[in-house]
KOLFI-98407 format. One record per residue (C-alpha): residue in three letters; x, y, z. Coordinates in nm, 2 decimals. Example, Ala and Ser with C-alpha at 12.3 -4.5 7.8 and 13.67 -1.06 7.14 Angstrom:
2
  type       X       Y       Z
   ALA    1.23   -0.45    0.78
   SER    1.37   -0.11    0.71
***
This chain:
427
  type       X       Y       Z
   MET    2.64   -0.82    0.06
   LYS    2.41   -0.98   -0.19
   LEU    2.47   -0.70   -0.45
   PHE    2.84   -0.72   -0.39
   SER    2.84   -1.10   -0.45
   LYS    2.63   -1.05   -0.76
   ASP    2.87   -0.79   -0.90
   ILE    3.17   -1.02   -0.83
   GLY    3.00   -1.31   -1.00
   MET    2.92   -1.08   -1.30
   LEU    3.29   -0.99   -1.32
   ASP    3.42   -1.35   -1.29
   ASN    3.17   -1.52   -1.51
   THR    2.95   -1.31   -1.74
   LEU    3.18   -1.02   -1.84
   PRO    3.47   -1.23   -1.97
   LEU    3.23   -1.43   -2.19
   ARG    3.06   -1.12   -2.33
   MET    3.40   -0.96   -2.40
   PHE    3.52   -1.27   -2.57
   GLU    3.21   -1.28   -2.78
   THR    3.25   -0.92   -2.88
   VAL    3.61   -0.97   -2.99
   LEU    3.51   -1.29   -3.18
   TRP    3.23   -1.13   -3.38
   PHE    3.44   -0.81   -3.44
   ASN    3.72   -1.02   -3.59
   PHE    3.46   -1.21   -3.80
   VAL    3.32   -0.89   -3.94
   ILE    3.67   -0.76   -4.02
   VAL    3.76   -1.08   -4.20
   ILE    3.45   -1.06   -4.41
   LEU    3.52   -0.70   -4.51
   VAL    3.89   -0.77   -4.59
   GLN    3.78   -1.06   -4.82
   ILE    3.53   -0.84   -5.00
   VAL    3.79   -0.58   -5.07
   TYR    4.03   -0.85   -5.19
   VAL    3.78   -0.97   -5.44
   ASN    3.73   -0.61   -5.58
   TRP    3.94   -0.33   -5.44
   TYR    3.70   -0.07   -5.58
   LEU    3.47   -0.16   -5.30
   ILE    3.70    0.00   -5.04
   PHE    3.53    0.34   -5.10
   PRO    3.17    0.23   -5.01
   LEU    3.33    0.01   -4.74
   VAL    3.47    0.32   -4.57
   VAL    3.13    0.49   -4.58
   LEU    2.97    0.17   -4.44
   LEU    3.21    0.16   -4.15
   LEU    3.15    0.53   -4.07
   VAL    2.77    0.46   -4.07
   TYR    2.82    0.16   -3.84
   TRP    3.03    0.37   -3.60
   LYS    2.76    0.64   -3.59
   ILE    2.49    0.39   -3.51
   ALA    2.71    0.23   -3.24
   VAL    2.77    0.58   -3.08
   PHE    2.40    0.64   -3.07
   TYR    2.28    0.29   -2.97
   VAL    2.51    0.21   -2.68
   PRO    2.42    0.50   -2.45
   SER    2.06    0.47   -2.55
   ILE    2.02    0.11   -2.46
   GLN    2.21    0.17   -2.13
   SER    1.97    0.45   -2.04
   VAL    1.67    0.24   -2.11
   LYS    1.81   -0.05   -1.91
   ASN    1.88    0.18   -1.62
   LEU    1.53    0.31   -1.64
   GLU    1.40   -0.05   -1.63
   GLY    1.61   -0.13   -1.31
   LYS    1.47    0.18   -1.13
   ILE    1.12    0.04   -1.11
   PRO    1.12   -0.16   -0.78
   ILE    0.84   -0.40   -0.85
   THR    1.02   -0.69   -0.67
   ASN    1.08   -0.50   -0.35
   PHE    0.72   -0.38   -0.36
   VAL    0.59   -0.74   -0.38
   ILE    0.82   -0.85   -0.10
   SER    0.71   -0.56    0.13
   THR    0.35   -0.64    0.05
   LEU    0.38   -1.00    0.14
   ARG    0.56   -0.91    0.47
   ASN    0.28   -0.67    0.56
   LEU   -0.01   -0.88    0.42
   ASP   -0.19   -0.91    0.76
   SER   -0.20   -0.54    0.82
   SER   -0.30   -0.48    0.46
   LEU   -0.60   -0.71    0.49
   THR   -0.69   -0.57    0.83
   ASP   -0.70   -0.21    0.71
   TYR   -0.89   -0.30    0.39
   ILE   -0.63   -0.14    0.16
   GLU   -0.59   -0.44   -0.07
   TRP   -0.75   -0.26   -0.36
   THR   -0.50    0.03   -0.31
   MET   -0.22   -0.23   -0.32
   HIS   -0.37   -0.39   -0.63
   ARG   -0.37   -0.05   -0.81
   GLU   -0.02    0.03   -0.70
   PHE    0.10   -0.31   -0.82
   ASP   -0.07   -0.28   -1.16
   SER    0.08    0.07   -1.20
   ARG    0.43   -0.05   -1.13
   LEU    0.38   -0.36   -1.35
   ASP    0.26   -0.14   -1.64
   ASP    0.57    0.09   -1.60
   ARG    0.80   -0.21   -1.59
   THR    0.64   -0.37   -1.89
   ALA    0.66   -0.04   -2.08
   THR    1.03   -0.01   -2.01
   ARG    1.09   -0.37   -2.11
   PHE    0.90   -0.31   -2.43
   LEU    1.12   -0.01   -2.49
   VAL    1.43   -0.22   -2.45
   LEU    1.30   -0.47   -2.71
   ALA    1.20   -0.20   -2.94
   THR    1.54   -0.04   -2.92
   SER    1.71   -0.37   -3.00
   ALA    1.47   -0.43   -3.29
   SER    1.52   -0.09   -3.44
   LEU    1.90   -0.15   -3.42
   GLY    1.86   -0.47   -3.63
   LEU    1.63   -0.30   -3.87
   TRP    1.87   -0.01   -3.94
   LEU    2.17   -0.23   -3.97
   ASP    2.00   -0.47   -4.21
   MET    1.88   -0.18   -4.43
   ILE    2.23   -0.03   -4.45
   THR    2.38   -0.37   -4.52
   LEU    2.13   -0.43   -4.79
   VAL    2.23   -0.10   -4.95
   PHE    2.60   -0.22   -4.94
   ILE    2.50   -0.55   -5.10
   THR    2.32   -0.35   -5.37
   VAL    2.64   -0.15   -5.43
   ILE    2.84   -0.47   -5.46
   VAL    2.60   -0.61   -5.72
   VAL    2.60   -0.28   -5.92
   THR    2.98   -0.26   -5.91
   PHE    3.02   -0.61   -6.05
   THR    2.75   -0.55   -6.31
   MET    2.93   -0.24   -6.43
   GLN    3.27   -0.42   -6.44
   LYS    3.18   -0.71   -6.67
   ALA    3.53   -0.75   -6.80
   ALA    3.68   -0.77   -6.45
   MET    3.40   -1.01   -6.35
   GLN    3.48   -1.24   -6.65
   MET    3.85   -1.23   -6.55
   MET    3.79   -1.31   -6.19
   GLY    3.53   -1.57   -6.25
   VAL    3.18   -1.61   -6.12
   SER    3.30   -1.79   -5.81
   PHE    3.47   -1.47   -5.67
   VAL    3.15   -1.27   -5.73
   GLY    2.95   -1.54   -5.55
   LEU    3.20   -1.53   -5.26
   ALA    3.17   -1.15   -5.23
   LEU    2.79   -1.16   -5.22
   THR    2.79   -1.45   -4.98
   LEU    3.02   -1.27   -4.74
   ALA    2.82   -0.95   -4.77
   VAL    2.50   -1.14   -4.68
   ASN    2.67   -1.27   -4.37
   LEU    2.71   -0.91   -4.25
   LEU    2.33   -0.90   -4.20
   GLY    2.34   -1.09   -3.87
   SER    2.71   -1.06   -3.78
   VAL    2.72   -0.68   -3.73
   ARG    2.40   -0.68   -3.52
   THR    2.53   -0.96   -3.30
   CYS    2.87   -0.78   -3.26
   LEU    2.72   -0.45   -3.17
   LYS    2.48   -0.60   -2.91
   ALA    2.76   -0.80   -2.75
   TYR    2.97   -0.48   -2.73
   ALA    2.68   -0.28   -2.57
   ASP    2.62   -0.56   -2.32
   SER    2.99   -0.57   -2.23
   HIS    3.00   -0.19   -2.20
   ASP    2.70   -0.20   -1.97
   LYS    2.85   -0.47   -1.74
   LEU    3.17   -0.26   -1.71
   LYS    2.98   -0.04   -1.46
   ASP    3.03   -0.33   -1.22
   VAL    3.41   -0.29   -1.27
   LYS    3.37    0.07   -1.19
   LYS    3.18   -0.02   -0.87
   MET    3.46   -0.25   -0.76
   MET    3.72    0.01   -0.84
   THR    3.53    0.26   -0.63
   ILE    3.52    0.02   -0.34
   ASP    3.89   -0.05   -0.38
   ASN    3.97    0.32   -0.38
   MET    3.76    0.40   -0.07
   GLU    3.94    0.57    0.21
   GLN    4.04    0.32    0.47
   GLU    3.97    0.37    0.84
   MET    4.27    0.55    0.99
   ASP    4.36    0.61    1.35
   ASP    4.50    0.95    1.26
   GLN    4.41    1.13    1.58
   VAL    4.50    0.88    1.85
   LEU    4.58    1.09    2.15
   VAL    4.48    0.87    2.44
   ARG    4.58    0.52    2.54
   VAL    4.31    0.34    2.72
   PRO    4.40    0.19    3.06
   LEU    4.40   -0.18    3.12
   GLY    4.05   -0.31    3.18
   TRP    3.87   -0.01    3.02
   PRO    3.58    0.04    3.04
   LYS    3.53   -0.06    3.40
   LYS    3.19    0.12    3.47
   ALA    3.07    0.18    3.11
   GLU    2.93    0.52    3.18
   MET    2.84    0.68    2.84
   ARG    2.81    1.06    2.79
   PHE    2.68    1.20    2.47
   ASP    2.80    1.56    2.43
   ARG    2.64    1.75    2.14
   LEU    2.67    1.44    1.92
   LYS    2.52    1.51    1.58
   ILE    2.31    1.23    1.44
   LEU    2.20    1.34    1.09
   ASP    1.99    1.65    1.16
   ARG    1.97    1.60    1.54
   GLU    2.22    1.72    1.80
   ILE    2.18    1.51    2.12
   SER    2.33    1.53    2.47
   PHE    2.25    1.30    2.75
   THR    2.43    1.06    3.00
   VAL    2.38    0.69    3.05
   ALA    2.47    0.58    3.40
   PRO    2.68    0.26    3.45
   GLY    2.48   -0.06    3.42
   THR    2.16    0.12    3.30
   LYS    1.92   -0.03    3.06
   VAL    1.83    0.26    2.83
   GLY    1.57    0.26    2.55
   ILE    1.60    0.52    2.28
   VAL    1.27    0.63    2.12
   GLY    1.20    0.84    1.82
   CYS    1.48    0.74    1.58
   THR    1.40    0.68    1.22
   SER    1.57    0.39    1.05
   ALA    1.84    0.61    0.90
   GLU    1.90    0.78    1.24
   ARG    1.93    0.44    1.41
   LYS    2.19    0.33    1.17
   ALA    2.38    0.67    1.21
   PHE    2.35    0.63    1.59
   ILE    2.50    0.29    1.59
   GLY    2.77    0.41    1.34
   ALA    2.86    0.69    1.58
   ILE    2.89    0.46    1.88
   PHE    3.11    0.21    1.69
   ARG    3.29    0.49    1.51
   LEU    3.20    0.36    1.16
   PHE    3.24    0.73    1.06
   ARG    3.37    1.04    1.22
   ALA    3.06    1.21    1.37
   GLU    3.05    1.57    1.50
   GLY    3.04    1.60    1.87
   GLN    3.18    1.38    2.14
   LEU    3.09    1.05    2.30
   TYR    3.27    0.97    2.62
   ILE    3.29    0.62    2.78
   ASP    3.43    0.64    3.13
   ASN    3.54    1.00    3.06
   ILE    3.75    0.90    2.75
   ASP    3.66    1.04    2.41
   ILE    3.62    0.75    2.18
   GLN    3.74    0.97    1.89
   LYS    4.09    0.97    2.05
   ILE    4.15    0.60    2.10
   TYR    4.24    0.32    1.87
   LEU    3.95    0.17    1.67
   HIS    4.04   -0.18    1.77
   HIS    4.04   -0.09    2.14
   LEU    3.70    0.06    2.10
   ARG    3.51   -0.20    1.91
   VAL    3.64   -0.51    2.09
   LYS    3.49   -0.36    2.41
   MET    3.13   -0.33    2.28
   SER    2.89   -0.59    2.15
   ILE    2.58   -0.55    1.92
   ILE    2.28   -0.76    1.84
   PRO    2.19   -0.65    1.48
   LYS    1.83   -0.64    1.36
   GLU    1.93   -0.89    1.09
   PRO    2.22   -1.09    1.22
   VAL    2.43   -1.28    0.96
   VAL    2.52   -1.65    1.01
   PHE    2.82   -1.74    0.80
   PRO    2.82   -2.07    0.60
   THR    3.06   -2.24    0.84
   THR    3.05   -2.44    1.17
   LEU    2.86   -2.33    1.48
   ARG    3.20   -2.30    1.66
   ASN    3.33   -2.05    1.41
   ASN    3.02   -1.84    1.42
   LEU    3.03   -1.83    1.80
   ASP    3.41   -1.79    1.84
   PRO    3.57   -1.66    1.51
   THR    3.90   -1.60    1.68
   ASP    3.91   -1.94    1.85
   LYS    3.97   -1.80    2.20
   HIS    3.73   -2.02    2.40
   ASN    3.71   -2.39    2.47
   ASP    3.41   -2.62    2.40
   GLU    3.28   -2.59    2.76
   LYS    3.25   -2.21    2.74
   LEU    3.08   -2.23    2.40
   TRP    2.81   -2.47    2.53
   THR    2.77   -2.26    2.84
   ALA    2.70   -1.96    2.63
   LEU    2.44   -2.15    2.43
   GLU    2.28   -2.27    2.75
   THR    2.27   -1.92    2.89
   VAL    2.07   -1.79    2.59
   GLY    1.86   -2.11    2.57
   SER    1.96   -2.23    2.23
   GLU    2.16   -2.54    2.31
   SER    1.86   -2.76    2.21
   TYR    1.88   -2.64    1.85
   TYR    2.23   -2.80    1.79
   ASN    2.40   -3.13    1.84
   LEU    2.76   -3.05    1.76
   LEU    2.98   -2.74    1.77
   ASP    3.12   -2.85    1.43
   GLU    2.77   -2.86    1.28
   GLN    2.76   -2.67    0.95
   LEU    2.52   -2.38    0.95
   ARG    2.34   -2.19    0.67
   HIS    2.19   -1.85    0.70
   GLU    1.88   -1.96    0.51
   ASP    1.81   -2.26    0.74
   LEU    1.78   -2.05    1.06
   ASP    1.49   -1.82    1.15
   LYS    1.55   -1.46    1.27
   HIS    1.52   -1.55    1.64
   GLN    1.78   -1.83    1.61
   ARG    2.02   -1.60    1.43
   ARG    1.97   -1.34    1.71
   LEU    2.04   -1.60    1.98
   ILE    2.37   -1.69    1.81
   ALA    2.46   -1.32    1.81
   LEU    2.36   -1.30    2.18
   ALA    2.57   -1.61    2.26
   ARG    2.86   -1.44    2.09
   ALA    2.81   -1.14    2.31
   VAL    2.80   -1.36    2.62
   LEU    3.14   -1.50    2.53
   GLU    3.28   -1.15    2.47
   ASN    3.14   -1.03    2.81
   ASN    3.17   -0.67    2.72
   LYS    3.05   -0.38    2.94
   VAL    2.84   -0.22    2.66
   LEU    2.57   -0.40    2.46
   VAL    2.37   -0.24    2.18
   LEU    2.03   -0.39    2.07
   GLU    1.94   -0.26    1.73
   ASP    1.58   -0.40    1.76
   GLY    1.47   -0.31    2.11
   ASP    1.11   -0.41    2.03
   ASP    1.19   -0.78    2.04
   GLU    1.06   -0.83    2.39
   GLN    1.18   -1.18    2.44
   LEU    1.54   -1.10    2.32
   CYS    1.55   -0.78    2.52
   ASN    1.44   -0.93    2.85
   LEU    1.69   -1.22    2.80
   ALA    1.97   -0.98    2.72
   LYS    1.89   -0.75    3.02
   LEU    1.88   -1.05    3.25
   ILE    2.21   -1.19    3.13
   PHE    2.38   -0.85    3.12
   SER    2.23   -0.73    3.44
   GLU    2.54   -0.54    3.55
   GLN    2.64   -0.40    3.20
   THR    2.51   -0.10    3.01
   VAL    2.25   -0.19    2.75
   ILE    2.12    0.04    2.49
   GLY    1.81   -0.05    2.28
   PHE    1.64    0.13    1.99
   LEU    1.25    0.14    2.02
   ARG    0.99    0.24    1.76
   GLY    0.75    0.46    1.97
   ILE    0.67    0.55    2.33
   ASP    0.33    0.37    2.30
   GLU    0.49    0.05    2.17
   ILE    0.76    0.00    2.44
   LYS    0.79   -0.37    2.54
   GLY    0.98   -0.49    2.85
   ASP    1.12   -0.31    3.14
   TRP    1.37   -0.03    3.09
   ASP    1.56    0.17    3.36
   ARG    1.54    0.48    3.14
   VAL    1.38    0.58    2.82
   VAL    1.52    0.86    2.61
   VAL    1.26    1.02    2.38
   LEU    1.40    1.22    2.08
   GLU    1.16    1.49    1.98
   GLY    1.21    1.76    1.72
   ASP    1.57    1.84    1.62
   SER    1.74    1.83    1.96
   ASP    1.49    1.82    2.24
   ILE    1.53    1.52    2.47
   ASP    1.27    1.41    2.71
   CYS    1.37    1.14    2.96
   CYS    1.17    0.92    3.19
   ASP    1.30    0.67    3.44
   SER    1.19    0.33    3.57
   VAL    0.96    0.24    3.29
   LYS    0.75   -0.07    3.36
   CYS    0.57   -0.17    3.04
   ASP    0.30   -0.42    3.11
   SER   -0.06   -0.35    3.01
   GLU   -0.02    0.02    3.08
   LYS    0.28    0.23    2.96
   ASN    0.34    0.53    3.18
   CYS    0.64    0.76    3.20
***
């Protein structure tokens, strides 16, 4: 979302200014060249050669500077610093701070080298353009020197005008070409937006089943050879069961959630109350399930709109939902303005949980099943609903789960029931 907002801001603010600057300097250079030719039309022949050389330099410079800038952007020094600060305690505990120092220095050296390459490329552009322009100025001087009679007829003022205009080319062409290269580089954001705009929309092209009123009533989930990346899984979740899934990588967890909510068309089948979710309307599927994301988003609007975006519930129900999750003390008014940055992760997750309480769906998905406080609260509130949580490892299970599904290898599944995770974790 941040990258998308940045690209939109680039299109709205930066790109029009750079394109306007490119057109402005281009017109300025053309006016200079036309005036030089007007003073002495014999200069049109070296002028044609000059324009061809400028064009060749532009053809070589633009892709070169773009490649160098792309190389600079591929060195993730900022992400490395952020991840280091987040895991600072474990880094100090494991005595790997010197390793982190060396890694940071290596990345910083690479970033500095690529930045120097960008500056060197821009400097070499200016050097070559200035040398070629000086050659053109020399040709102008030699031309007027050889045509003394024409120079006396025109007057010294015209000669001075031609030389002054030619000297102005020294900086104008360089500025015009750099502005053009910058505009061309930022056009890739336009390409991104066009790609997003042309993306295939979600279609209910295979709707074969109309769900009955009140579906799902039991929320029994059956995974039948459902393919999650390289895994093919099959197991059944009984109605009202609290299931923890262990062994998923971050990518597999995202794919698992995407298959449940049908964010993409996965191979295999997932049945909820004996109805294949691939054969029902998307809207009917997604409004019947709730999710607590690992990183919930709080929109910059009122608390009321964050809890009830469709405005279906009255104030009493909203406060009841906040009291149920234990977050009513954080807020004074439902019309209080919220900002994502002002709330910590736990508060944002409680808002998402309160939203799920208002929806009162039969299926709840917890993306971060290792948050013991949130999971215990969710399982207490949704005691009769089906709850699925994603856990890191079998040795790190927190809270009580009715069943734990351990994904091992490519498709093997090991299950254990009635997991009580206190000081000892036994399956």
